[in-house]
C-alpha distance (Angstrom), angle and dihedral (degrees) to the residues before:
residue distance angle dihedral
M1 . . .
K2 3.79 . .
E3 3.77 132.7 .
M4 3.78 125.2 -129.1
H5 3.78 141.2 157.3
L6 3.81 120.0 -112.2
E7 3.77 116.1 -167.8
G8 3.80 87.3 -25.1
I9 3.84 93.9 -49.6
R10 3.81 118.3 119.7
V11 3.81 109.2 -122.6
K12 3.78 134.9 -177.8
S13 3.80 113.0 -146.4
F14 3.83 124.7 -150.5
R15 3.78 134.1 -175.2
L16 3.81 110.3 -131.9
G17 3.78 110.4 178.8
R18 3.82 107.0 -52.1
L19 3.83 91.2 -24.8
V20 3.77 130.9 92.0
V21 3.81 116.5 -144.3
G22 3.77 125.2 -171.2
V23 3.81 120.6 -161.9
A24 3.81 125.1 -164.2
C25 3.80 113.0 -119.5
D26 3.81 104.3 -161.3
V27 3.82 102.8 34.2
G28 3.71 136.2 36.5
P29 2.96 139.6 -11.6
R30 3.78 83.8 -89.1
V31 3.81 132.6 155.2
L32 3.80 99.1 -156.4
W33 3.80 100.6 172.1
L34 3.82 131.9 48.8
S35 3.79 121.7 163.8
H36 3.82 140.9 149.9
E37 3.79 122.9 -117.6
K38 3.83 88.3 -119.8
R39 3.82 89.2 60.7
P40 3.81 103.7 20.7
D41 3.81 94.6 166.2
F42 3.83 94.7 50.4
N43 3.80 107.3 92.9
L44 3.79 111.7 -160.1
F45 3.79 90.6 -160.4
G46 3.77 125.2 76.6
V47 3.84 118.4 -126.7
L48 3.82 117.9 -149.8
P49 3.80 109.7 171.7
E50 3.83 95.9 170.8
T51 3.79 101.9 38.4
G52 3.78 120.3 101.6
V53 3.81 146.7 98.4
Q54 3.77 135.8 -93.1
T55 3.82 113.2 -112.0
P56 3.85 135.0 178.6
E57 3.83 86.1 -100.8
G58 3.77 95.7 51.2
F59 3.78 136.3 -83.9
W60 3.78 114.0 -30.1
Y61 3.83 115.4 -150.5
I62 3.79 119.9 -155.2
Y63 3.85 91.1 -155.7
G64 3.84 88.2 -173.9
G65 3.77 130.2 -120.2
H66 3.77 122.2 80.0
R67 3.80 123.8 -24.9
L68 3.78 141.5 165.1
W69 3.78 122.7 -123.7
T70 3.77 134.7 167.3
S71 3.77 123.1 -113.8
P72 3.04 141.9 -104.8
E73 3.81 94.0 54.5
A74 3.81 117.1 -120.5
M75 3.77 139.3 164.2
P76 3.01 122.9 -91.5
R77 3.80 96.8 2.3
S78 3.80 97.4 63.7
Y79 3.79 91.4 42.8
S80 3.82 100.6 51.4
P81 3.82 105.3 145.4
D82 3.82 110.8 -103.8
N83 3.80 97.8 -168.2
Q84 3.81 97.8 130.7
P85 3.85 127.1 108.3
V86 3.79 114.4 -89.2
I87 3.80 131.0 -144.9
I88 3.80 113.1 -111.3
S89 3.81 120.3 -169.0
M90 3.80 141.2 164.1
A91 3.80 121.6 -145.7
G92 3.75 112.8 177.0
K93 3.81 105.9 -47.2
S94 3.80 94.3 -23.3
L95 3.80 125.1 102.2
T96 3.82 115.3 -156.4
V97 3.78 126.9 -167.3
K98 3.80 116.6 -171.0
G99 3.76 122.8 -169.5
Q100 3.81 128.9 -147.5
P101 3.82 118.2 -89.4
E102 3.81 113.2 -85.8
Q103 3.78 96.7 -141.9
A104 3.81 95.9 -178.5
N105 3.85 90.4 53.2
S106 3.83 96.2 38.0
V107 3.79 91.8 -129.3
Q108 3.79 142.0 108.8
K109 3.77 122.3 -161.3
S110 3.78 135.1 -154.5
L111 3.83 139.9 173.4
R112 3.79 125.9 -149.1
L113 3.83 119.2 -166.6
T114 3.76 120.2 -166.7
P115 3.83 127.8 173.1
I116 3.81 110.5 -124.4
G117 3.80 95.4 170.2
P118 3.82 137.2 7.2
E119 3.76 92.7 -86.8
T120 3.83 102.0 19.7
L121 3.81 132.2 84.3
K122 3.77 127.6 -167.9
V123 3.80 107.4 -139.9
V124 3.76 115.3 -163.8
H125 3.84 116.0 -166.7
T126 3.81 114.0 -159.4
I127 3.78 127.3 -169.2
T128 3.83 118.8 -174.4
N129 3.77 126.2 -164.0
I130 3.79 105.2 -127.5
G131 3.77 94.0 172.2
R132 3.79 135.3 94.0
W133 3.81 100.5 -107.7
P134 3.82 138.0 38.8
I135 3.79 119.2 -78.7
T136 3.79 129.9 -164.4
L137 3.77 119.6 -143.9
A138 3.79 145.4 124.2
A139 3.79 129.6 -123.6
W140 3.79 112.8 -109.6
A141 3.82 118.4 -164.9
L142 3.81 114.4 -163.2
S143 3.80 128.6 -174.0
V144 3.76 121.3 -166.5
M145 3.80 103.2 -148.4
R146 3.81 134.2 -152.6
P147 3.83 107.0 -89.4
E148 3.84 129.3 -103.2
G149 3.77 96.1 39.1
L150 3.79 136.1 114.2
A151 3.82 130.7 -108.8
V152 3.80 119.5 -148.5
I153 3.80 128.7 -160.7
P154 3.81 118.8 -176.7
V155 3.82 114.6 -139.7
H156 3.77 102.3 172.4
P157 3.83 114.8 -179.0
S158 3.82 123.2 -113.9
R159 3.76 132.4 178.3
V160 3.77 116.0 -107.0
D161 3.80 91.3 -174.8
S162 3.79 129.7 24.4
A163 3.82 93.3 -109.4
G164 3.81 94.6 48.8
L165 3.79 93.4 -125.0
L166 3.81 99.1 128.6
P167 3.80 126.5 76.5
D168 3.81 116.2 -102.8
R169 3.80 105.9 -178.0
H170 3.80 141.1 39.6
L171 3.79 141.1 -171.7
T172 3.79 127.0 -139.3
L173 3.78 115.5 -143.9
W174 3.81 131.5 -171.2
P175 3.82 124.9 -141.9
Y176 3.77 92.2 -103.0
T177 3.84 94.7 48.5
D178 3.75 114.1 113.3
L179 3.82 112.4 -167.1
S180 3.81 90.5 -156.4
D181 3.84 89.6 61.2
P182 3.82 107.0 125.5
R183 3.81 91.3 -137.9
L184 3.80 88.0 70.1
S185 3.81 121.0 75.2
F186 3.78 135.8 165.6
T187 3.78 140.8 -158.8
R188 3.79 127.6 -179.7
D189 3.80 93.7 -86.0
Y190 3.84 105.6 22.7
L191 3.80 145.6 52.2
F192 3.81 118.8 -149.3
L193 3.79 131.5 -165.0
R194 3.79 120.1 -175.4
Q195 3.80 126.1 -154.7
D196 3.83 112.2 -129.3
L197 3.82 121.1 -174.4
K198 3.86 88.6 -156.7
A199 3.82 95.2 54.1
K200 3.80 116.8 131.5
S201 3.81 99.2 -154.7
P202 3.81 142.7 19.7
V203 3.77 125.6 -99.3
K204 3.76 132.7 -170.7
I205 3.82 135.4 -175.5
G206 3.77 133.7 179.0
A207 3.80 138.0 -171.6
A208 3.75 145.0 162.9
A209 3.80 96.4 -98.8
R210 3.78 118.0 -134.1
P211 3.02 113.9 -138.3
D212 3.81 100.5 26.7
W213 3.78 103.0 -101.3
A214 3.80 144.0 87.2
A215 3.77 131.2 -169.7
Y216 3.79 146.0 -164.6
W217 3.77 122.1 -150.0
V218 3.76 126.5 -165.9
E219 3.82 129.4 161.2
E220 3.81 91.7 -14.1
L221 3.77 94.4 -55.0
S222 3.83 117.9 107.8
L223 3.77 137.2 -166.8
I224 3.78 109.5 -151.3
K225 3.78 118.0 -166.4
T226 3.78 119.8 -162.9
F227 3.77 127.4 -176.3
H228 3.81 140.8 157.2
K229 3.78 121.1 -106.2
K230 3.78 113.5 -139.1
N231 3.80 127.6 -146.0
A232 3.77 92.7 -104.9
A233 3.81 143.6 98.6
Y234 3.79 116.0 -74.4
P235 3.80 128.1 -160.7
D236 3.81 125.9 -113.1
Y237 3.82 94.0 40.5
G238 3.75 94.5 -49.6
C239 3.81 102.9 -45.1
T240 3.80 122.6 166.2
V241 3.80 93.8 171.6
E242 3.80 130.3 34.5
V243 3.81 130.1 177.0
Y244 3.83 124.5 -162.4
T245 3.78 126.7 -177.7
N246 3.77 141.2 173.8
A247 3.80 135.3 162.2
Q248 3.82 92.9 -69.4
F249 3.79 107.2 42.6
L250 3.81 149.5 -15.2
E251 3.78 124.2 -124.9
L252 3.82 120.4 -149.5
E253 3.80 106.0 -158.5
T254 3.79 138.3 -176.0
V255 3.76 123.3 -168.0
G256 3.84 129.2 -154.3
P257 3.81 127.1 -147.4
L258 3.79 123.3 -79.1
E259 3.77 111.2 -95.0
T260 3.79 135.0 178.1
L261 3.78 112.1 -131.2
A262 3.79 120.8 -156.9
P263 3.82 116.3 -145.8
G264 3.77 109.2 -70.7
S265 3.81 95.5 13.4
H266 3.81 127.1 111.2
L267 3.76 144.0 -157.5
E268 3.78 131.0 -142.6
H269 3.82 132.0 -149.1
T270 3.74 119.1 -171.0
E271 3.78 131.2 -155.5
C272 3.81 124.6 177.5
W273 3.82 112.5 -148.1
T274 3.79 120.0 -154.7
L275 3.76 121.9 -176.8
A276 3.78 114.3 -155.5
M277 3.74 139.3 167.6
V278 3.80 105.8 -120.5
P279 3.85 117.9 176.2
G280 3.75 114.4 -143.2
N281 3.77 148.0 103.0
K282 3.76 133.6 -101.5
S283 3.79 88.5 -134.1
A284 3.83 89.2 66.9
P285 3.80 102.1 43.7
G286 3.80 97.2 159.1
K287 3.82 91.5 58.8
L288 3.83 90.2 44.0
A289 3.84 90.4 53.1
E290 3.79 91.9 52.7
L291 3.78 89.7 51.4
L292 3.79 89.6 51.8
A293 3.80 91.0 49.5
Q294 3.82 89.4 50.1
T295 3.79 90.2 50.4
I296 3.82 90.7 53.2
Q297 3.82 90.7 52.0
E298 3.80 92.9 48.6
K299 3.81 92.4 50.5
A300 3.82 96.8 42.5
């Protein structure tokens, strides 16, 4: 472990397998740094220390990197300022980051990162009900990515009925989403959303990914997130993956199922992160997506 400052934010850095992870000390929980030993100075996450939004509770800073929210999104609940010191601990090979209690929201959040392969981390997101009555929510894991890359969501078709007459997939769109936006593209099996530093407006898209993964590719390095969809209700019309982008950043997001937590109980949402070198080009996204799918199969 070593300590450093990243865009003015104090960070503790850890080596987990072949990956380097940097965790913010005084805000969060946030994982602000993620790199591979082959490119140790290439942070896959975006860091945005000044970006945020004014809320009734004060100014909320995004900070960047990876964070844990609760879904569905709401103001001010989703944007409660998380600018208090966190508790960082190592137990065996696992790194845990625990945030301060969010009294107004009746929750406390934590992240636990454990290497399960040389280039793969198991990331467990935990939300605990610290209030006095049951609450219904879903875990929402958001990663602010390095700009100028490409997000990939698989949406492979499958027959619901033997004749193939019934619909099998859906998209979730937000009021500001324009389907003619050139950052969006589609093939038969994949959705793509490109980050563009010259963009004039935000765009967001969501889907129930099939199979259960999503990825972000930038300069031949990719972050692949895998997860397991449960037989349960999901927020945002059934999304398991959502991607948001504007002129500053892109967020690669997974969503867990809606659960009702009794006082003192908790839920967990697990992502597995794999970092892999994947040669390709944003101008040929379909071929790039197939290479990502092949990489997942090889590392399974």
